[in-house]
C-alpha positions as CSV (number, residue, x, y, z in Angstrom):
1,M,-4.9,15.6,-5.6
2,K,-1.6,14.2,-5.5
3,V,-1.2,10.6,-5.1
4,Y,1.4,8.3,-4.9
5,V,0.4,4.9,-5.2
6,V,2.3,1.9,-2.9
7,G,1.7,-1.8,-4.9
8,E,0.6,-3.1,-8.5
9,S,-0.9,-1.1,-10.3
10,L,-1.8,2.5,-10.8
11,G,-5.0,1.3,-12.1
12,Y,-6.6,1.2,-8.4
13,A,-6.5,5.3,-7.9
14,R,-8.6,5.7,-11.6
15,W,-11.8,6.9,-8.8
16,I,-9.9,9.1,-7.3
17,D,-11.2,13.1,-8.8
18,N,-8.3,15.4,-10.6
19,C,-6.1,12.2,-9.9
20,E,-2.5,13.5,-10.5
21,L,-0.2,10.2,-9.4
22,V,3.2,11.5,-8.7
23,D,7.1,9.6,-7.7
24,D,7.2,10.5,-5.2
25,I,5.9,9.7,-1.4
26,E,6.8,13.5,-0.4
27,E,5.0,15.6,-2.8
28,A,1.7,13.2,-2.2
29,Q,-1.0,14.2,-0.4
30,V,-2.8,11.3,-0.8
31,V,-0.7,7.7,-0.4
32,F,-2.8,4.6,-1.8
33,F,-2.0,0.9,-0.6
34,T,-3.1,-1.4,-3.5
35,G,-4.2,-4.9,-3.1
36,G,-2.4,-8.0,-4.0
37,G,-1.2,-11.2,-2.1
38,D,-1.7,-12.1,1.3
39,V,0.6,-10.5,3.2
40,S,3.0,-12.5,5.7
41,P,0.9,-13.9,9.2
42,K,4.1,-13.5,10.7
43,Y,3.8,-9.7,11.1
44,Y,0.4,-9.7,12.9
45,G,2.1,-13.0,15.5
46,C,0.5,-15.8,13.1
47,K,2.0,-19.0,12.0
48,Q,1.5,-19.3,7.6
49,H,-1.5,-21.5,6.4
50,P,-1.1,-23.4,3.7
51,A,-3.3,-21.7,1.6
52,T,-1.5,-18.7,1.3
53,W,1.0,-17.1,-0.5
54,P,2.5,-13.9,0.9
55,S,5.2,-12.1,-0.8
56,V,8.0,-10.7,2.4
57,Y,9.6,-8.7,-0.4
58,R,6.6,-6.9,-0.9
59,D,5.5,-6.9,2.7
60,E,9.5,-5.3,4.3
61,E,8.5,-3.2,0.9
62,E,5.1,-1.4,2.2
63,I,6.2,-1.7,5.5
64,R,9.0,1.0,4.7
65,M,7.2,3.4,2.5
66,F,4.3,3.5,4.9
67,Q,6.4,4.6,8.0
68,K,7.8,7.6,6.1
69,V,4.0,8.5,5.3
70,R,3.9,12.0,7.5
71,P,0.6,12.5,9.6
72,N,-0.9,15.6,7.0
73,Q,-1.1,12.7,4.4
74,V,-4.4,10.3,3.8
75,V,-3.4,7.1,3.3
76,F,-6.5,4.2,1.6
77,G,-6.0,0.7,1.4
78,T,-8.0,-1.8,-0.3
79,C,-7.9,-5.7,-0.2
80,R,-4.4,-6.1,0.5
81,G,-4.0,-2.9,1.6
82,L,-6.3,-2.6,4.2
83,S,-3.7,-5.0,6.7
């Protein structure tokens, strides 16, 4: 199965049997959004709490990647990737 990992660590895809990591989202059957820091609350209409540490740069990059996902691709997310 061809997997494209979005985020911090390729290790998140280790549990997928017959996993072949690809460098191009267009080639992937599965797009995997990994865990990490908080998603900025501005993306869901809330104010940032003092205890959150979002990365707006990462948020914007992952939004761009999510917009590239095609209907025939499976999308998984963990932790932050579930937002």
